[in-house]
C-alpha positions, 0 to 999 in steps of 0.5 A: 263767467265761463268763458264758453258761454254764449255771452262770452263767445258772442263777444268774439263772433264777427257778427255779434260784436265786431268793434269788441276789443277781443275781436280786434285783438284776435284780428290783430293776431291774424294780421301779425300771423299772416305778415311774419309768416309765423305762428302768433299767440293770442292771449285772453283773459277771463275772470275765473272762480276764487279756488286753490291753483294747486287743487286745480293744477292736480285736476289737469291732464294735459303736460307740462304742468307748472306752478309758481308763487312769487313773494308778493302773493301771485300765484300761477298754475299752468297746463299745457304749452302753446310754446315750449323753448327747449335747449341743451348746451353751454348757451342754452340758458342764455339763448332759451331766455332771450328767445323767450323774451323776443317771443313775447315781444313778437309773437304774442298779443294780450289784453292790457293788464298789470304785470301780475296778469300778463302772460308769461314763460315759466321753467328753468335751467340745469345747474351745470350744462357740462355734466351728463344728467343722471338717468332720473333727470333725463327720464323725467323730461328735464334738460339744460333749458325749458320754458313753457308758455302754458295753454291755460294759466290760472292767476290767483292773488288774494280774492281775485282769479283769472284764467288766461287762455293762449290760442295759436294762430297761424298764417293760414288762420282767420279770426273765426277760429277763436270762438272754437278755440276758446270752446276747446280750451274750456272744455279742457281746463275750466274745471277743478277750481274747488275739486277735493279729489285730491286731499291737499290739506292731509299732510299725515299721508306723505310720511315716509323714511330715508333710504338708505336709513342712517343706521345702514353700511350705505348711509356710513360710506356716503358720510364718509365719501362726502366728508373725505371729498370736503377734506380734499377740497379744504386742502385747495382752499388752504393752498389759495387755488380755491376760495369757496366750493358748495358741495352738494349731495342727494339722498333718497326719501321713500314716500309712505304713499303709492305712486298716485296721480296728483301727488306732486301737487299734494307735496307742494301744497305741504311745502307751500305757506312754510314762511313768507320769504321762500318761494315754492315752484313745481315743473312737471314734464312727465307723468311720473316725475316732477321737481319741487321746491320752496326756495328762500333765495331769490336770484333776482326780480326785474321790472323794466330796468329795475333789479332786485336780488339778494345774497344769501349764505351762511346757515345755522340750524333753528332750534327754537323761538326763544333762542332766535335772537341769540342764534342770530348774534351768534351767525353774525359773528361766526368768522367762517359764515360771514366769510361765506357771505362775503364771497356771494356779495363780492361775486353779486357786485362784480357781476353787475358791475358792467351792466348797472347804472347804479347798484346798492348792496346792503353794507352789513347782512341781516339774518333771515329766519326760517321755519328750521334755519337762519341765513345771512342775507344782504338785499340788493337793488340796482337800475340797469343800463338800457338794453340789458336782457334777462338772458344777459342777466341769467348768464352773469349771475348763475351760479352765484357763490352761494351755490358754485364757489369761487373762483367760478370755473375751478369751483364748477370743476371741483364739484364735477370731481367731487360730486358723484351725481348730476345736480339736475336743476337743483341749484339752477335758476327757476322762474319766469319771464313775462313782458317787461319783467322776470322773476328767478330763484335758486332752486335750493331746498329742492327734490326731484319726484320719481314715482313714490320717491324723493330725491333731495338735494342739499349743499354746504359751502366750504371756505377757510375754517370749515369743519368738514363734519360740521359741514356734513351735518349742515346738509343733514339739516337742510335735508330734514328741513325739507322733510320736516315741511312735507310731513307736517300737516299745513292746518297745524298752527 
């Protein structure tokens, strides 16, 4: 039912339904705002038409715009910000995450609902706040930490859809303002569920080309510089100063389409649905820029004190379905990949050792098969000690050795020395924080959209036994897997 219809608004009007649950919630929000002297956010949920959240998002004009889909099928598309937490500095990630959890506990009132239908902050964090962002990241509005509580959050799970409207209540307001606020939100956001203005199902228009191309001197110079840097790092690994460093690079992909409205969500629609493991995400703070990706690496999922994660490291290019079994065995027997993976497992155990009552990490890794790559993966389950917050977990777990290195501090210093560009949010945690839960992935298989160009990012783990030329090829395979997913028509079987 349209929330601005007379029937819906009547449930909130004092004279029409003084005992209704939404009305009592609005009254409680006013009371809390007046008692605390701070803004309180009232969140009301309405059944919504079952549509495509990305199509809905492509029709919205309010910024920021955010998207997230979990492995369990819950999709979230948010527009506007009723509360935005943005920070810079070394402690930005931990402070912002803790501030979001505290705001939800003390400043948000919402109807009772299952976890999937609760309000939440969505956003992410820079890989390395010490390093100055490149122009592209600064111009796009991404800081060291940015978490958004959307004004409108469209939620879909299977054949059920909901719209969450977030209404700010100040100490000077009374509950009579709520119907007008809902009417305003309705006029701004209650449209676009089934719009086809942006052809999300047409992947052919997303073709493009690498710039510079593989035949140019610029590409040759970039390859030589990266391989030389990898060789220098290899000498530090051989001397025992370092055990592992993930060396990343970026490459520009010029889209065949122009700078068009909704292009970010068309790209993400092409990426979405590639496999059941990866998590598609998108964050847009500026009309001309967005950070998009489809990550196979879960940093953690938190529900109460129950913690789930996985160690993902060790990569092999996928050739064909018929070769899957043989390739998986080859990856499992690879000394170099097993060593790279073991550093991640060890890092996870150390990070959780002081905050868990119990921790179970798989004894042997399994092989995860993606459309273009194989990875070694070790699932992790743990029970946290009381009082461990999402900010604490982020601070302990990021960066994992899968995107940073070992030892952590020295590896990050090497990354600053040898990577000519800032990673921005690439390799950082992105996800959501809600009441009693949170979920974050590592922002790999990702790209920064600027106009009609994508800055693609990929890295490779250097350990003892690494061959620099092979590691370069691994980054090429990862970049190509992203491009292939963008170009592929989602209708193709």
